Structures are given as structure tokens and as C-alpha cells.
matplotlib code that plots the C-alpha trace (Angstrom):
import matplotlib.pyplot as plt

x = [-8.8, -10.9, -14.7, -14.0, -11.3, -13.4, -16.4, -14.1, -12.6, -16.2, -17.4, -14.4, -14.9, -18.6, -17.6, -15.3, -17.7, -20.6, -19.1, -22.5, -25.8, -28.7, -32.2, -35.1, -37.8, -41.5, -43.0, -45.8, -49.1, -48.7, -52.1, -50.2, -47.3, -46.7, -46.7, -50.5, -50.8, -48.0, -49.5, -48.0, -49.9, -52.2, -53.9, -53.6, -55.4, -55.4, -57.3, -59.5, -62.0, -61.8, -61.8, -59.1, -58.3, -56.7, -58.1, -61.3, -60.0, -62.3, -61.2, -63.3, -63.3, -63.0, -64.3, -65.0, -61.5, -62.0, -60.2, -58.5, -55.7, -52.8, -49.8, -52.0, -55.4, -57.0, -55.6, -56.5, -56.3, -56.0, -55.8, -53.5, -53.8, -55.6, -56.9, -59.7, -59.3, -57.8, -58.7, -58.6, -59.2, -59.5, -57.3, -53.8, -52.6, -51.1, -47.6, -47.4, -45.4, -41.9, -41.3, -43.5, -41.6, -43.3, -43.3, -45.1, -45.2, -46.8, -46.6, -46.9, -46.9, -46.7, -48.8, -45.9, -42.9, -42.2, -45.4, -45.5, -47.9, -48.1, -48.5, -49.0, -49.6, -50.2, -50.5, -52.7, -54.7, -52.3, -49.1, -47.0, -47.7, -46.4, -46.5, -45.3, -45.1, -44.1, -44.1, -42.4, -41.6, -39.1, -37.7, -37.2, -38.7, -39.1, -39.7, -40.1, -41.1, -41.2, -42.9, -42.2, -40.0, -42.8, -41.8, -39.5, -37.9, -37.4, -35.7, -36.3, -34.5, -34.7, -33.5, -33.9, -37.6, -36.5, -33.9, -36.3, -40.1, -41.6, -44.3, -44.0, -43.8, -45.0, -42.3, -42.3, -41.5, -41.0, -40.3, -39.2, -38.8, -37.1, -38.9, -36.2, -33.7, -33.6, -35.4, -34.6, -36.0, -36.3, -37.2, -37.7, -36.2, -32.8, -32.0, -31.6, -31.0, -31.2, -31.3, -30.4, -33.1, -32.6, -34.5, -37.0, -38.0, -41.3, -43.3, -45.3, -48.5, -50.8, -51.8, -55.4, -55.6, -54.1, -54.5, -53.5, -52.8, -52.7, -51.3, -53.6, -53.3, -56.6, -56.1, -53.2, -50.6, -52.9, -51.2, -51.7, -50.7, -52.0, -51.4, -51.6, -51.2, -50.6, -49.7, -49.0, -47.0, -46.2, -42.7, -39.7, -39.7, -36.5, -34.6, -35.5, -39.2, -39.3, -37.5, -40.0, -42.5, -40.7, -39.1, -35.6, -34.2, -31.2, -28.8, -25.4, -22.4, -22.7, -24.6, -27.8, -28.3, -31.6]
y = [-39.4, -38.7, -37.8, -34.4, -33.4, -34.6, -32.7, -29.5, -29.9, -30.3, -27.1, -25.1, -26.4, -25.4, -21.9, -21.5, -22.7, -20.7, -17.6, -15.8, -17.5, -15.1, -14.8, -12.5, -14.5, -13.5, -10.5, -11.3, -9.6, -8.7, -10.6, -13.8, -13.2, -13.8, -9.9, -9.9, -11.3, -9.0, -7.4, -4.2, -4.0, -1.1, -0.9, -2.6, -1.7, -4.3, -1.7, -4.1, -1.6, 1.0, -1.8, -1.9, -5.5, -5.4, -2.5, -0.4, 2.5, 2.4, 4.8, 7.6, 7.5, 11.0, 11.6, 7.8, 6.5, 3.2, -0.1, -1.8, -4.2, -3.6, -5.5, -7.9, -8.3, -4.8, -1.4, 2.2, 3.6, 7.3, 7.6, 9.8, 13.6, 13.2, 16.2, 15.0, 11.4, 10.3, 8.2, 9.5, 8.6, 10.5, 7.9, 9.1, 5.4, 6.8, 7.4, 11.1, 11.6, 11.8, 8.8, 6.5, 4.2, 3.2, 1.6, 2.8, 0.0, 0.4, -0.4, 2.1, 2.2, 5.5, 6.8, 9.5, 10.9, 14.4, 15.0, 17.0, 14.6, 12.4, 8.5, 8.6, 11.4, 11.6, 15.1, 18.1, 20.5, 23.1, 23.0, 24.1, 20.9, 17.4, 15.5, 12.2, 11.9, 9.6, 11.9, 13.0, 16.7, 18.3, 15.0, 13.6, 10.7, 11.8, 10.1, 12.6, 13.3, 17.0, 20.3, 23.9, 24.3, 23.1, 19.5, 17.9, 15.7, 17.0, 15.5, 13.6, 11.2, 12.3, 10.2, 10.5, 9.8, 8.6, 6.1, 4.2, 4.9, 3.3, 3.7, 0.0, -1.9, -1.6, -0.5, -1.3, 1.6, 1.3, 4.1, 3.6, 5.7, 4.5, 6.7, 9.0, 10.3, 8.1, 7.8, 5.0, 4.7, 1.4, 1.0, -2.7, -3.9, -2.0, 0.8, 3.9, 6.4, 7.3, 10.4, 11.5, 13.8, 17.2, 18.8, 21.5, 24.3, 23.2, 20.1, 17.4, 18.4, 15.4, 14.3, 14.8, 12.2, 10.3, 10.1, 7.8, 9.4, 13.0, 15.1, 15.1, 18.9, 19.9, 17.0, 18.7, 17.0, 14.3, 11.4, 9.9, 6.3, 2.9, 2.3, -1.1, -3.2, -0.1, -1.1, 0.9, -0.6, 0.8, -0.4, -0.6, -3.6, -5.3, -5.4, -9.0, -8.4, -5.5, -7.7, -10.6, -8.3, -6.8, -10.0, -8.8, -11.7, -13.4, -16.4, -15.4, -17.9, -20.7, -18.8, -17.0, -13.2, -11.7]
z = [13.8, 16.9, 16.5, 18.0, 15.6, 12.6, 13.8, 14.2, 10.8, 9.4, 11.1, 9.8, 6.4, 6.4, 7.7, 4.7, 2.2, 3.7, 5.5, 5.8, 5.7, 6.3, 5.8, 7.1, 8.9, 7.9, 9.5, 11.7, 12.6, 16.2, 16.8, 15.8, 18.3, 22.0, 22.3, 22.0, 25.4, 26.9, 30.1, 28.9, 25.5, 26.3, 22.8, 19.7, 16.3, 13.6, 11.6, 10.0, 11.6, 14.3, 17.2, 19.9, 19.9, 23.2, 25.3, 25.1, 23.2, 20.1, 17.5, 15.8, 12.1, 10.9, 7.2, 6.7, 6.4, 4.4, 5.3, 2.3, 1.4, 3.7, 5.1, 7.1, 5.5, 5.7, 7.0, 7.2, 3.7, 3.8, 0.1, -1.9, -1.5, 1.9, 3.4, 5.5, 6.8, 10.1, 13.1, 16.6, 20.3, 23.4, 25.3, 26.1, 26.5, 29.7, 28.0, 28.2, 31.5, 31.5, 33.9, 31.6, 29.2, 26.1, 22.6, 19.6, 16.6, 13.2, 9.5, 6.8, 3.0, 1.5, -1.6, -2.1, -0.5, 0.4, 2.5, 5.7, 7.7, 10.6, 11.1, 14.9, 17.4, 21.1, 22.7, 23.3, 21.2, 22.4, 20.6, 23.7, 25.6, 25.6, 22.3, 20.9, 17.0, 14.2, 11.3, 8.0, 7.3, 4.7, 3.6, 7.1, 8.9, 12.6, 16.0, 18.6, 22.3, 22.8, 23.4, 23.1, 26.2, 28.3, 28.8, 31.2, 28.4, 24.8, 21.8, 18.4, 16.0, 12.5, 9.3, 5.6, 4.4, 1.0, 2.5, 4.7, 3.4, 0.5, -2.0, -3.2, 0.2, 3.7, 6.1, 9.9, 12.2, 16.1, 18.6, 22.1, 25.0, 28.4, 30.8, 31.5, 29.0, 25.8, 22.5, 20.0, 16.4, 14.4, 10.8, 9.7, 13.0, 12.6, 14.8, 12.8, 15.4, 19.1, 21.1, 24.6, 25.8, 27.3, 30.1, 29.5, 31.7, 32.9, 34.0, 32.1, 30.7, 30.5, 26.9, 25.8, 23.0, 20.1, 16.4, 13.6, 10.3, 11.5, 14.1, 17.3, 17.4, 15.4, 13.0, 11.1, 9.0, 7.5, 6.0, 2.5, 3.1, 4.3, 8.0, 9.5, 12.8, 15.2, 18.9, 22.0, 24.8, 28.3, 28.3, 26.1, 23.8, 23.2, 20.0, 19.7, 20.1, 17.5, 15.2, 15.6, 14.5, 11.6, 10.3, 10.7, 12.6, 10.7, 10.9, 10.1, 9.7, 12.0, 14.7, 15.2, 15.5, 16.6]

ax = plt.figure().add_subplot(projection="3d")
ax.plot(x, y, z, "-o")
ax.set_aspect("equal")
plt.show()
């Protein structure tokens, strides 16, 4: 029997014996990936403290949020039944304009489900202006880029909170916007929804700042969770890049899927 035929039979036999071989690669702190040196990484918060490990946008710690054990070493621990604590910055990360693509990535472990609260917010202190949120409300986990009929592109992706968030483990969330008409939302590296945005009746209103653990609008919707490893990019990360952070890459059958 020729060598080629022998190899072919061997491959077919292995495929029959092991039709699907899959495993999740370890999740990684962004600091330990190639993305830390990405030119489009605007700000990066390891949340060992309030420092911006990439840029100069140091956070203000409102009501002394502690930094406790989290997904990677320490993270911002807002505690159960939080009504005071959050982190904020006057930086807009330059992601508010309709023509600006971006990715927001973070890890979160909930103290409880069913809250009305916000993990990440970028916007204005006036509700009728541009804002970008990752939040929970009425049992839904939401990623949105919207305003009250005042923004040039409005829309949101909403999925079941209880399906995707956890009080037992940290969950990776990533939201992307392509700079024109699409939002995509990923949980643990898997696309859970996308949305084609619709035009509003006005023009962009430039963001005034950002918050972690609350809505930037007057610090409302404070989060009862532990949040870790927050990064903001001025581009859309690829699916492979998002999965490299979340640990969702897999080997299936005799090939590799990322």
C-alpha cells in the first residue's frame, strides 16, 4: 500500500474514532496578550487600582471602591447592594462620534441578577445626548449605542441576563461598533446578537466622560458586581481577537476553529 493511501486511511479512522475534539483555551488578561501593544488600544484598566495601564486617563474612585480578588488578581469590587460606589473619568476615549469604530471589553461577576445597573457607560450628563452602555435592565443584558432621537445612529442588542451572566463565575463581555451601522455583542467569545442601526433625526453630541460600575448620567444605575480588565479600542476587534481574550478558541475534529 502506498504511503499516501495509508495516511489517508489513518486520518479517516481517527476522524471516525474522534469526530469532535474541542477544548477552550485559557482566558488571558489583556496585559499578557499581543493586544496590549495594539496601536488602537486607547485605555486599559487592569483594575488593580485606578491607573490607566495604557493611556493617561486615570479613574476617579467614587466612595472608595475597594479592589478585591477578581478574574485576574484584583478587580473593582462594588459589593452587594451597591448604592454609592463607581469609577469615573472625564475622558471620552474619543468613541462618541458616529463615524468612530470601537470595541469595549470587560469581565464581570455579578453579586445578584435582576438589577437595573450599568457595567460600562460613555456619554453625557444630559440624557438626550449620545451614550454607549453595557448594562442590565428588566432581566436583559444590553449593549447599546443610542440617544433620545438626538443621535445619528441608534440601536441596541438585548439578550437574557440569566442565560449569560453568573454569580458563580466571571463572564467576558465585548461590544463592537463598526463606525457606521452595526453593533455586535459577544459573551465569552460567542456572538450573541448584532443590530443594524437606524438613523436619528439629529447630529452627534460629543461625549463628556465615562464610568465603570454605573451610568455616566449622574452616576445612576450602580452595579453590584466585581469588574475586571476593562479595555477600550478605537477599532473593531476581530472574532479571533475577542476569543483570544475570553478563552473561547476551540479545536474541532481534525481542524482548528477560532
